[in-house]
C-alpha positions in Angstrom: 1.7 -18.6 33.3 3.6 -16.8 30.5 5.0 -19.0 27.7 7.9 -17.6 25.7 7.8 -20.2 23.0 5.5 -22.8 21.5 7.3 -25.9 22.9 6.3 -24.8 26.5 2.7 -24.8 25.4 2.9 -28.6 24.8 3.1 -28.5 21.0 5.3 -31.0 19.2 8.7 -30.0 17.7 7.2 -30.3 14.2 4.4 -27.9 14.9 6.7 -25.5 16.8 9.0 -25.5 13.8 6.1 -24.9 11.4 4.9 -22.0 13.5 8.3 -20.4 13.4 8.6 -21.0 9.7 5.3 -19.1 9.3 6.8 -16.1 11.1 5.4 -16.8 14.6 8.5 -16.5 16.7 6.6 -16.6 20.1 3.0 -17.2 21.0 0.6 -14.3 21.3 -1.4 -13.7 24.5 -4.4 -15.6 23.1 -2.3 -18.5 22.0 -0.6 -18.8 25.4 -4.0 -19.0 27.1 -5.9 -21.1 24.6 -3.5 -23.8 23.4 -2.9 -25.6 26.7 -6.6 -26.2 27.5 -7.4 -27.1 23.9 -4.6 -29.7 24.0 -6.1 -31.0 27.3 -9.4 -31.5 25.5 -11.4 -28.6 27.0 -14.0 -26.5 25.2 -12.8 -22.9 24.9 -14.5 -19.5 24.3 -12.1 -17.4 22.2 -12.3 -13.7 21.6 -12.7 -13.3 17.8 -10.5 -10.3 17.4 -8.3 -10.7 14.4 -4.6 -9.9 14.5 -4.2 -11.7 17.8 -3.2 -15.1 16.4 -6.7 -16.5 17.0 -6.7 -18.8 14.0 -3.4 -20.5 14.9 -4.6 -20.8 18.5 -7.4 -23.2 17.4 -5.6 -24.8 14.4 -2.3 -25.9 16.1 -4.1 -28.0 18.8 -6.3 -29.5 16.1 -3.2 -30.5 14.0 -1.5 -32.0 17.1 -4.6 -34.2 17.9 -4.8 -35.4 14.3 -1.0 -36.1 14.2 -1.3 -38.3 17.3 -4.3 -40.2 15.8 -2.3 -41.0 12.6 1.0 -41.8 14.2 1.0 -45.5 13.3 -0.1 -44.7 9.7 -3.1 -47.0 9.8 -5.8 -44.4 10.5 -7.6 -43.5 7.3 -8.3 -39.9 6.2 -11.8 -39.3 7.4 -13.1 -35.9 8.7 -12.1 -35.4 12.3 -11.8 -31.6 12.4 -14.6 -29.3 11.3 -14.1 -25.5 11.1 -17.2 -23.5 10.2 -16.7 -20.1 8.8 -19.4 -17.5 7.8 -17.9 -16.7 4.4 -16.0 -18.4 1.7 -13.2 -15.9 1.9 -12.6 -16.7 5.6 -12.9 -20.4 4.8 -10.1 -20.1 2.2 -7.9 -18.2 4.6 -8.4 -20.6 7.5 -7.7 -23.6 5.2 -4.5 -21.9 4.1 -3.4 -21.6 7.7 -4.2 -25.3 8.3 -2.1 -26.3 5.3 0.8 -24.0 6.1 1.1 -25.1 9.8 0.4 -28.8 8.9 2.8 -29.0 5.9 5.0 -31.6 7.6 2.1 -33.8 8.7 0.2 -36.4 6.6 -3.0 -34.5 6.8 -5.5 -33.4 4.1 -7.5 -30.2 4.4 -10.5 -29.7 2.2 -12.7 -26.6 1.7 -16.4 -26.9 1.2 -18.0 -23.6 0.3 -20.1 -21.9 -2.3 -18.6 -20.1 -5.3 -16.5 -23.2 -6.3 -17.9 -26.0 -8.5 -19.6 -28.6 -6.3 -18.1 -31.5 -8.5 -14.6 -30.2 -7.8 -15.2 -30.3 -4.1 -16.8 -33.7 -4.2 -13.7 -35.0 -6.1 -11.3 -33.7 -3.5 -13.4 -35.3 -0.7 -13.3 -38.6 -2.5 -9.5 -38.5 -2.2 -9.7 -38.3 1.6 -10.1 -35.5 4.1 -8.9 -35.0 7.7 -9.9 -31.4 8.2 -13.0 -29.8 6.7 -13.2 -26.0 6.5 -16.7 -25.0 5.4 -19.4 -22.5 5.1 -22.8 -23.6 6.5 -24.9 -23.7 3.3 -22.6 -25.8 1.1 -21.7 -28.1 4.0 -25.4 -28.8 4.7 -25.9 -29.6 1.0 -23.1 -32.2 1.1 -24.2 -33.9 4.3 -27.9 -34.0 3.4 -27.1 -35.7 0.1 -24.9 -38.2 1.8 -21.7 -37.0 0.1 -20.0 -36.3 3.5 -20.2 -37.8 6.9 -19.5 -35.8 10.1 -20.1 -38.6 12.5 -16.4 -38.9 13.4 -15.9 -35.2 14.1 -14.0 -34.8 17.4 -13.0 -31.1 17.2 -15.5 -28.4 16.1 -14.6 -24.7 15.6 -17.4 -22.1 15.3 -15.5 -19.1 14.0 -17.3 -15.7 14.0 -19.9 -17.5 16.1 -21.9 -14.3 16.8 -23.1 -14.6 13.1 -25.0 -17.7 14.2 -27.6 -15.3 15.6 -28.4 -14.2 12.1 -31.5 -16.0 10.8 -29.8 -17.6 7.8 -26.8 -19.0 9.8 -29.0 -20.1 12.7 -31.3 -22.2 10.4 -28.3 -23.9 8.7 -26.6 -24.7 12.0 -29.8 -26.1 13.5 -30.1 -28.4 10.4 -26.4 -29.5 10.7 -26.4 -30.4 14.4 -28.0 -33.9 13.9 -25.2 -34.8 11.4 -22.3 -33.9 13.7 -20.8 -36.4 16.1 -22.3 -36.0 19.6 -20.4 -33.5 21.8 -17.1 -32.9 20.0 -14.6 -30.7 21.6 -15.7 -27.2 20.7 -14.0 -23.9 20.1 -16.4 -20.9 20.1 -15.0 -17.7 18.6 -16.7 -14.4 18.9 -15.4 -10.8 18.8 -17.7 -9.9 21.7 -19.8 -12.0 24.1 -23.0 -10.1 24.9 -25.9 -12.0 26.6 -27.5 -13.5 23.4 -24.1 -14.8 22.2 -23.2 -16.2 25.7 -26.6 -18.0 25.7 -25.7 -19.6 22.4 -22.2 -20.5 23.6 -23.7 -22.3 26.7 -25.8 -24.4 24.4 -23.0 -25.6 22.2 -20.1 -26.0 24.7 -19.6 -27.9 27.9 -17.9 -26.3 30.9 -15.8 -24.0 28.6 -12.6 -22.1 29.5 -13.1 -18.4 28.6 -10.0 -16.8 27.2 -10.0 -13.1 28.0 -8.5 -10.7 25.5 -6.1 -9.4 28.1 -3.8 -6.9 26.5 -5.6 -7.2 23.2 -8.7 -5.4 24.3 -12.0 -5.2 22.5 -10.6 -2.3 20.6 -6.9 -2.0 21.2 -5.9 1.3 22.9 -3.1 1.5 20.2 -5.8 2.7 17.8 -6.3 6.5 17.8 -10.1 6.6 17.4 -11.6 9.8 16.0 -15.0 10.8 14.6 -16.5 13.9 13.0 -20.1 15.0 12.4 -20.7 16.1 8.8 -23.5 16.0 6.2 -23.5 13.2 3.6 -22.5 15.5 0.8 -19.4 16.6 2.7 -18.0 13.1 2.9 -16.2 12.9 -0.4 -14.4 16.3 -0.2 -13.4 15.6 3.4 -12.2 12.1 2.5 -9.8 13.6 0.0 -8.7 16.2 2.5 -8.0 13.5 5.1 -6.0 11.4 2.6 -3.9 14.5 1.6 -2.8 15.0 5.2 -2.1 11.3 5.9 1.7 10.9 6.4 2.2 7.4 4.8 0.2 8.5 1.7 1.6 12.0 1.5 5.2 10.8 1.8 4.8 7.8 -0.4 5.9 5.4 2.3 4.6 1.9 3.1 1.4 1.5 4.9 -2.1 0.8 3.8 -5.5 2.3 4.1 -9.0 0.8 4.2 -12.2 2.8 3.6 -15.5 1.2 4.6 -18.7 2.1 2.8 -22.3 0.8 3.4 -23.0 -0.2 -0.3 -21.0 -1.7 -3.1 -22.1 1.1 -5.4 -20.5 3.7 -3.0 -17.3 1.5 -2.9 -17.0 1.6 -6.7 -17.7 5.3 -7.0 -15.3 6.3 -4.2 -12.5 4.1 -5.6 -13.1 5.7 -9.0 -13.0 9.2 -7.5 -9.7 8.4 -5.7 -8.1 6.9 -8.8 -8.9 10.2 -10.6 -7.0 11.9 -7.8 -4.0 9.7 -8.5 -4.4 7.3 -5.6 -3.9 3.6 -5.9 -7.5 2.8 -4.9 -9.2 -0.6 -5.5 -12.8 -1.6 -4.7 -13.7 -4.9 -3.0 -17.3 -6.0 -2.4 -19.8 -8.8 -2.7 -20.8 -7.9 -6.2 -17.5 -9.3 -7.5 -16.9 -13.0 -8.1 -14.6 -14.9 -5.7 -11.9 -14.9 -8.3 -12.2 -11.1 -8.7 -12.0 -10.5 -5.0 -8.9 -12.7 -4.7 -7.1 -10.8 -7.4 -8.2 -7.5 -5.8 -6.7 -8.5 -2.5 -3.5 -9.7 -4.1 -3.1 -6.3 -5.9 -3.8 -4.5 -2.7 -1.2 -6.4 -0.7 1.4 -6.0 -3.5 1.2 -2.2 -3.6 2.7 0.1 -1.0 0.4 2.9 0.0 -2.6 1.2 -1.6 -6.2 2.1 -0.6 -8.9 -0.5 -0.4 -12.5 0.8 -0.6 -14.8 -1.9 0.6 -18.1 -2.9 2.2 -18.3 -5.0 5.4 -17.1 -8.0 3.4 -13.6 -7.0 4.5 -14.6 -6.2 8.1 -14.2 -9.7 9.3 -11.2 -12.0 9.2 -9.2 -10.8 6.2 -5.5 -11.1 7.1 -3.9 -8.0 5.7 -0.6 -6.6 7.1 0.4 -3.0 7.8 -2.9 -1.2 7.7 -2.2 2.2 9.3 -5.6 3.9 8.7 -9.2 2.8 8.7 -11.9 5.3 7.5 -15.5 4.6 8.2 -17.0 6.7 5.4 -20.4 5.4 6.6 -21.1 4.6 10.3 -21.3 0.8 10.7 -24.8 -0.6 11.6 -23.7 -2.2 14.9 -21.0 -1.8 17.5 -19.7 -5.3 16.7 -19.1 -4.2 13.1 -17.3 -1.1 14.3 -15.0 -3.4 16.3 -14.4 -5.7 13.3 -13.7 -2.7 11.0 -11.2 -0.8 13.1 -9.6 -4.1 14.1 -7.9 -4.2 10.7 -5.4 -1.7 12.1 -3.0 -1.7 15.1 -2.3 -5.4 14.7 0.7 -7.3 16.1 1.6 -4.5 18.5 1.6 -1.7 16.0 -0.1 1.7 16.2 -3.1 2.7 14.0 -5.7 5.3 13.4 -9.5 5.0 12.8 -11.6 7.9 11.6 -15.4 7.7 11.4 -17.7 10.0 9.4 -21.1 10.3 11.1 -24.1 12.4 10.2 -25.7 14.6 12.9 -28.7 12.2 13.2 -26.3 9.3 14.0 -25.1 10.7 17.3 -27.0 8.2 19.4 -25.5 5.3 17.4 -22.0 6.6 17.9 -22.7 6.9 21.7 -23.9 3.2 21.6 -20.6 2.2 20.1 -18.7 4.1 22.8 -20.7 2.4 25.5 -20.1 -1.0 23.9 -16.3 -0.6 23.6 -16.1 1.4 26.9 -14.0 4.0 25.2 -14.6 7.7 24.4 -14.0 8.4 20.7 -12.4 11.8 20.2 -14.7 14.1 18.3 -12.7 16.3 15.8 -13.8 19.0 13.4 -13.2 19.7 9.7 -10.6 22.2 10.8 -8.7 19.8 13.1 -9.0 16.8 10.6 
């Protein structure tokens, strides 16, 4: 069934109004398929592709459930919703969505993550919390020391859940499980669902509804995907040639570019090289403090035609509008990372382009990516760039 507005999904007038005020005029395909079963109390497997309205798809039902609980005004602010994110940047962004959509409701959203003084977070928890958005490590620290109880959690979101297969996240999650209320309603988000991720999903969910990407495919067909084989020392000259022929940069129009590198050192050096060539280039990577990264993103979003040179810290979840070009200066390590990287463009129905530089000995890895996304990436040459 197609829903043309949020009221037909079963959301309250207050939340429908909040969604519209946030610029969400009608529900996306994922929201149409995910919100009704979540409101009905079902566990849901959500594709983790960004730009599809995924965060609002799990936040809006959570807010409605909490609003019902607190209708008579007697229910205290204790943690009922837990949203686990792999990074503090994603945690901050998700919390911002909770606050924006829940502005008219008497709910308190708290962020528990590293990079922020623990005392500050403890103080905010002491003032009450309905929604906890957290990273695994800091959350585990709070529950193990008795500063936070998760025994009343009734709605659990595992965002970017495929990261739980990483050793560090898996260990934290295993340690957290005994502290979380038994069998809360669970939302499991993952960009892809290969066998190991599906096995994990089956362990943490009960009879889940699987929301298929539908028109928002693993890599949207609206992305013009290209790759070229070059040597490592050809990358910087060809990068400049590519940027010189990119319409939105050449004509000074709006539209942004992201360049992905494999190391923070390369991100810094490429950004510096591009600034010398008079581009508005900014580096973003894990070697910066959270405050520095926040300022970098703000500058990037304020400048038309800006170029962000970054590591995979920006591959997942960062909500940045109007990215027209993604350049993989270094081939990503996994097909999943390729999906996350190029998913920065062609969002909300727009077109986009992704260009990947690969060395000759990386041909097999590029073929693996093509098999994974079931799509043939067009090979171009330095002449047809």
